[in-house]
C-alpha positions in Angstrom: -18.1 197.9 10.4 -17.4 201.5 8.9 -20.4 203.8 7.7 -19.0 203.4 4.1 -18.8 199.7 4.3 -22.1 199.4 5.8 -23.3 201.4 2.7 -22.5 198.8 0.2 -23.5 196.0 2.5 -26.8 197.3 3.6 -29.0 195.9 0.9 -28.9 192.3 -0.2 -29.3 193.1 -3.9 -28.6 190.1 -6.2 -27.7 191.2 -9.8 -29.2 189.4 -12.7 -26.6 187.6 -14.4 -27.8 188.9 -18.0 -24.3 189.7 -19.3 -22.9 187.1 -21.7 -20.3 188.8 -23.8 -16.7 187.6 -23.5 -14.0 189.8 -22.1 -11.7 188.3 -25.0 -13.2 190.7 -27.7 -13.0 194.2 -26.8 -14.8 196.7 -29.3 -13.8 200.2 -29.8 -15.4 203.3 -28.4 -16.6 206.5 -29.7 -16.7 209.7 -27.6 -17.8 212.8 -28.8 -17.4 216.5 -28.0 -13.7 216.8 -27.6 -13.3 220.3 -25.8 -14.9 218.6 -22.8 -12.8 217.7 -19.7 -14.9 214.5 -19.1 -14.3 213.3 -22.8 -10.7 213.7 -22.4 -10.8 211.7 -19.1 -12.8 209.1 -20.8 -10.5 208.9 -23.8 -7.3 208.5 -21.6 -9.0 205.7 -19.2 -10.3 203.7 -22.2 -7.0 204.0 -24.1 -5.0 203.0 -21.3 -7.0 199.9 -20.9 -6.1 199.1 -24.4 -9.3 200.0 -26.2 -9.3 201.8 -29.5 -10.8 205.0 -28.9 -12.4 207.2 -31.9 -13.2 210.8 -31.2 -15.6 212.8 -32.8 -16.3 216.9 -32.9 -17.2 219.5 -35.4 -13.9 221.5 -34.5 -10.4 220.7 -35.1 -8.6 222.4 -32.2 -10.1 220.6 -29.2 -8.0 218.8 -26.6 -9.2 215.1 -26.9 -8.7 215.1 -30.7 -5.1 215.5 -29.8 -4.7 212.9 -27.2 -2.3 210.1 -27.9 -4.8 207.6 -26.8 -7.3 208.8 -29.8 -6.7 206.1 -32.2 -9.1 207.9 -35.0 -10.5 211.4 -35.3 -13.8 212.3 -37.1 -15.8 215.2 -37.7 -19.3 215.4 -37.0 -22.3 218.1 -36.6 -22.7 219.8 -33.3 -25.6 218.0 -31.6 -26.7 221.0 -29.8 -27.4 223.0 -32.8 -28.3 220.3 -35.2 -29.5 217.3 -33.3 -31.2 215.7 -36.5 -27.9 216.3 -38.5 -26.0 214.7 -35.9 -28.3 211.9 -35.5 -28.0 211.2 -39.2 -24.3 211.5 -39.3 -24.1 208.9 -36.1 -26.3 206.4 -38.0 -24.3 206.5 -41.1 -21.0 206.3 -39.0 -22.4 203.2 -37.1 -23.7 201.5 -40.5 -20.0 202.1 -42.1 -18.2 201.0 -39.1 -20.5 199.2 -36.5 -19.7 197.8 -33.0 -18.4 200.8 -31.1 -19.3 201.5 -27.7 -21.2 204.7 -27.2 -20.6 206.6 -24.0 -22.4 210.0 -23.2 -20.3 213.0 -22.6 -22.9 215.8 -22.5 -26.7 216.3 -21.3 -27.6 216.5 -25.0 -26.0 213.3 -26.0 -27.3 211.3 -22.9 -31.0 212.4 -24.2 -30.3 211.7 -27.7 -28.9 208.2 -27.1 -31.8 207.3 -24.9 -34.4 208.9 -27.0 -32.9 207.0 -30.1 -31.8 203.9 -28.7 -33.9 201.7 -30.9 -32.3 203.1 -34.1 -28.7 203.1 -32.6 -28.7 199.6 -31.1 -28.2 197.7 -34.6 -24.9 199.7 -35.2 -23.6 200.5 -31.7 -22.9 198.9 -28.4 -25.1 200.9 -26.2 -26.0 201.0 -22.7 -28.6 204.0 -22.6 -31.0 204.0 -19.6 -34.7 204.3 -20.6 -35.5 208.0 -21.9 -38.0 208.6 -18.9 -35.1 207.8 -16.6 -32.7 210.1 -18.2 -35.0 212.8 -18.7 -36.3 212.7 -15.0 -32.7 213.5 -14.1 -32.0 216.0 -16.7 -35.3 218.1 -16.2 -35.0 219.9 -12.8 -38.7 220.0 -12.2 -38.9 216.3 -12.7 -35.8 215.7 -10.7 -37.3 217.8 -7.7 -40.1 215.3 -7.7 -38.2 212.3 -7.9 -35.9 213.6 -4.8 -38.9 214.1 -3.0 -40.1 210.5 -3.4 -36.9 209.2 -1.9 -36.1 211.7 0.7 -33.7 213.9 -0.7 -34.2 217.7 -0.1 -33.8 220.3 -2.9 -34.0 224.1 -2.9 -37.5 225.8 -2.9 -38.3 225.7 -6.5 -41.4 227.1 -8.7 -42.7 226.8 -12.3 -44.7 229.7 -13.0 -46.4 230.4 -16.1 -44.8 233.3 -18.1 -47.9 235.6 -17.6 -48.0 234.8 -13.6 -44.2 235.5 -12.7 -44.8 239.1 -11.4 -48.0 238.3 -9.3 -46.6 235.0 -7.6 -46.5 236.0 -3.9 -44.8 232.8 -2.8 -41.4 233.5 -4.4 -38.7 234.3 -1.9 -35.7 236.3 -3.1 -33.0 236.4 -3.9 -33.6 233.7 -6.5 -32.4 232.1 -9.6 -33.8 231.7 -12.8 -32.8 228.4 -14.5 -33.5 226.5 -17.5 -36.0 223.7 -16.7 -33.4 221.4 -18.7 -30.0 222.2 -20.2 -30.8 219.7 -22.7 -30.5 220.8 -26.0 -30.3 224.4 -25.1 -28.5 227.0 -27.2 -26.4 228.8 -26.2 -25.7 226.8 -22.8 -26.6 229.1 -20.1 -26.7 228.6 -16.5 -29.4 231.3 -15.9 -30.0 234.4 -14.0 -29.5 235.7 -10.4 -32.2 238.0 -9.2 -31.7 239.8 -6.0 -34.9 241.7 -5.8 -38.4 241.3 -7.3 -38.2 244.5 -9.1 -35.6 242.7 -11.3 -37.6 239.6 -11.9 -39.6 240.4 -15.4 -36.6 242.0 -17.0 -34.2 239.2 -16.1 -36.9 236.4 -16.9 -37.5 238.1 -20.3 -34.0 238.3 -21.2 -33.1 234.7 -20.3 -36.1 233.5 -22.5 -35.1 235.7 -25.5 -31.3 234.7 -25.1 -31.9 231.1 -25.1 -33.9 228.7 -27.2 -34.3 224.7 -27.0 -34.1 222.6 -30.1 -37.2 221.7 -31.8 -36.3 218.0 -31.2 -36.9 218.4 -27.6 -39.9 220.7 -27.7 -41.5 217.9 -29.6 -41.1 215.6 -26.8 -41.8 217.9 -24.0 -43.5 221.3 -25.3 -43.0 222.8 -21.9 -39.3 222.3 -21.4 -38.8 225.8 -22.4 -40.6 227.5 -19.4 -37.7 228.2 -16.7 -37.9 227.4 -13.1 -37.4 229.8 -10.4 -35.2 228.5 -7.5 -34.3 229.9 -4.1 -30.7 231.1 -4.0 -28.7 229.3 -1.1 -25.6 231.2 -0.3 -22.9 228.7 0.3 -19.1 228.7 0.4 -18.9 225.5 -1.5 -20.7 222.5 -3.3 -20.7 219.1 -2.1 -20.7 216.6 -4.6 -21.1 212.6 -5.0 -19.9 211.0 -8.1 -19.7 207.4 -9.3 -21.1 204.4 -11.2 -24.3 202.2 -10.5 -25.3 199.1 -12.5 -28.8 198.2 -13.8 -29.7 196.3 -10.3 -28.2 198.8 -8.2 -25.9 195.9 -6.6 -22.6 197.4 -8.1 -22.3 200.9 -6.7 -19.3 203.2 -6.6 -19.5 206.6 -4.8 -17.0 209.1 -4.0 -17.2 212.7 -2.6 -15.5 216.0 -3.4 -16.1 219.6 -2.5 -16.2 222.4 -5.0 -14.1 225.0 -3.5 -13.8 227.5 -6.5 -15.9 228.1 -9.5 -16.4 231.0 -12.0 -18.6 233.0 -11.8 -19.4 232.3 -8.0 -22.9 231.7 -8.4 -24.1 229.1 -11.2 -20.4 228.9 -12.2 -18.1 226.2 -13.6 -15.9 224.4 -11.2 -12.2 225.2 -11.1 -10.9 223.5 -8.0 -12.3 220.5 -6.2 -10.8 218.9 -3.0 -11.4 215.3 -1.8 -14.3 215.0 0.9 -15.7 212.3 3.0 -18.8 210.3 1.7 -21.9 211.1 3.7 -23.1 207.4 3.9 -26.7 208.2 4.5 -27.1 210.7 1.6 -25.2 208.1 -0.9 -27.8 205.5 0.2 -30.5 208.2 -0.7 -28.8 208.8 -4.0 -28.8 205.1 -4.8 -32.3 204.9 -4.2 -33.1 207.8 -6.4 -31.4 205.9 -9.5 -33.3 203.0 -8.7 -36.6 205.0 -8.3 -36.3 206.7 -11.7 -34.5 203.2 -13.4 -31.2 205.0 -14.1 -27.8 203.1 -14.5 -24.4 204.4 -15.7 -22.0 207.2 -14.6 -23.3 210.3 -12.5 -22.3 213.3 -10.8 -24.7 215.1 -8.1 -24.1 218.5 -6.7 -25.7 219.6 -3.3 -25.7 222.7 -1.6 -24.8 222.4 2.1 -27.1 224.6 4.5 -27.0 224.1 8.4 -26.3 220.4 8.1 -28.6 219.9 5.1 -27.7 218.8 1.6 -30.0 220.1 -1.0 -29.7 218.6 -4.5 -29.4 220.9 -7.4 -27.9 219.1 -10.0 -27.7 215.5 -11.4 -25.3 214.8 -14.5 -26.0 211.3 -16.0 -22.9 211.1 -18.0 -19.2 211.7 -18.3 -18.8 215.0 -16.2 -16.1 217.5 -15.9 -13.8 216.3 -13.1 -14.2 212.8 -14.1 -10.4 212.5 -14.4 -10.3 213.3 -10.6 -12.2 210.0 -9.6 -10.0 207.8 -12.1 -6.9 209.4 -10.2 -8.6 208.4 -6.9 -9.0 204.7 -8.1 -12.4 204.8 -9.4 -12.0 204.0 -13.2 -15.5 205.0 -13.9 -15.3 205.4 -17.7 -13.9 201.8 -17.8 -16.8 200.7 -15.7 -19.2 202.1 -17.9 -17.6 200.3 -20.8 -17.5 197.1 -19.4 -21.3 197.4 -18.4 -22.1 198.1 -22.0 -20.2 195.2 -23.5 -21.5 193.0 -20.9 -18.3 191.7 -19.1 -19.6 191.0 -15.7 -16.6 189.6 -14.2 -14.3 192.4 -15.1 -16.9 195.0 -14.0 -17.0 193.2 -10.7 -13.2 193.4 -10.3 -13.1 197.2 -11.3 -15.8 198.0 -8.6 -14.3 195.9 -6.0 -10.9 197.4 -6.7 -12.3 200.9 -6.8 -14.2 200.5 -3.1 -10.8 199.5 -1.7 -8.9 202.5 -3.1 -11.7 205.0 -2.5 -11.5 203.6 1.4 -8.1 204.6 1.9 -9.1 208.3 2.1 -6.0 209.6 0.5 -5.9 213.5 0.3 -6.4 214.5 -3.1 -7.6 217.8 -5.4 -8.5 218.5 -8.7 -7.7 221.8 -10.6 -8.5 223.2 -14.1 -5.2 224.9 -13.8 -5.0 226.6 -17.2 -8.2 228.2 -16.7 -7.6 229.1 -12.8 -4.4 230.8 -13.6 -5.7 232.7 -16.4 -9.1 233.7 -14.6 -7.1 234.8 -11.5 -4.7 237.0 -13.7 -7.5 238.6 -15.4 -9.2 239.3 -12.3 -6.2 240.9 -11.0 -5.6 243.1 -14.0 -9.2 244.2 -13.9 -8.9 245.2 -10.5 -11.7 242.5 -9.6 -9.6 240.5 -7.6 -7.0 241.6 -4.7 -3.5 240.6 -4.5 -4.2 238.5 -1.4 -6.8 236.6 -3.0 -4.7 235.6 -6.0 -1.8 234.5 -3.5 -4.3 232.4 -1.6 -5.1 230.4 -4.8 -1.4 230.2 -5.8 -0.7 228.7 -2.2 -3.6 226.4 -2.7 -1.7 225.1 -5.7 1.4 224.8 -3.9 -0.2 223.0 -0.9 -1.9 220.4 -3.2 0.9 220.0 -5.8 1.9 216.6 -4.6 -1.6 215.0 -5.0 -3.2 217.2 -7.7 -5.0 216.0 -10.8 -5.2 218.6 -13.5 -8.0 218.8 -15.8 -6.1 218.5 -19.3 -2.4 218.7 -18.4 -0.8 215.2 -18.1 3.0 214.4 -18.3 2.1 211.1 -20.2 -0.2 212.9 -22.7 1.0 216.5 -23.2 -0.6 217.8 -26.3 -4.2 218.2 -25.0 -2.7 220.8 -22.5 -1.0 222.6 -25.0 -4.3 222.8 -27.4 -6.3 223.9 -24.5 -4.1 226.8 -23.5 -3.9 227.7 -27.1 -7.5 227.7 -27.6 -8.0 229.7 -24.5 -5.9 232.7 -25.4 -7.3 232.6 -29.0 -10.7 232.7 -27.3 -10.1 235.6 -25.1 -8.6 237.6 -27.9 -11.6 236.8 -30.2 -14.3 237.8 -27.8 -12.8 240.5 -25.5 -16.0 241.7 -24.3 -17.2 238.2 -23.2 -14.1 237.8 -21.4 -14.2 241.0 -19.4 -18.0 240.4 -18.7 -16.8 236.8 -17.3 -14.1 238.4 -15.5 -16.4 240.8 -13.6 -19.1 238.5 -12.9 -19.5 237.9 -9.1 
């Protein structure tokens, strides 16, 4: 038996047959935040499965709104900057058109759905895990503690009081200043890189003054605004495990990828991913983590690789950026989450079994946000930040993977989202030239 096969057979977990809904009736789905790659992947997945998909956003020119698989488009408040207004809108929408399936596409929505599950359930088909489970994964300090309980390593991490940051002699440099949680953080920022102790106070204060958490989160966790400090582990790539787990842990789909390019290089957004083999032992510990905190649903987890060790740095309990990559590899994760929510156990078991067979084929695959990759490289070259050789390297990477490349937004069967993504990117660069230059120059 292969290592991957042993992973799924090693535990005799018998799911409770609690699902009762028939596969004959397929309610529609509501997905929000339409500029996000994970939202677009979810829209396409569910739409191709014959499910009516409604998309909501506070902006007009965002890709998922223009997908041919979007049956209805609504305008809603921004859940990050106005969570109370957004929840009021969502409840009114549910009362007016009840019965849609809600799938979280951002950290904010994963937290809001879990926190307000009791209010949402009368109007939506909602499969939100308990709030404690979701927040244990979204809060990096709590995540660190949960990982330790199941034998998953994390980078050295500290949570000093603001007054004691300068005097903490245990800190090791270089390090990162990170938000304790990205949930309801505005503006969304990854943090700061601190190369030497002399920079720490200034960058720590700068980060705290530049960002703020919504009062809705701080009422639930008053200490959430306190940043963590984390050891900076220099690594050429990031290893990721992504997939789906049901409420019992019996149905578990996992695939692996390496993030081979991100911008900026430290705490950046992924532009290119390549398929990687699943580390069966690590995947088993990840399943144990989900069961330990009580989480079920979609997930994407990032690990730094250091001398054979895997250090967990992020857990995304939602639709994630390269979700379309896993769908193209044979794991239709948005459909699994949908089937789990509506209670169609038979169809879900079929999707999980099919995904496990397809993923075991180990076909070479890659994923790319090509629009942003080509723009980023062109701007880096024009600004002198990137050599012609580096640009040619990534041009060759695109060529080498052209036969098995999944694109973040461009799709021959759904072209308009790619046009909208390219248009909004150009407009954004022209509208905010200083931000563009700063991003291009970031290391």
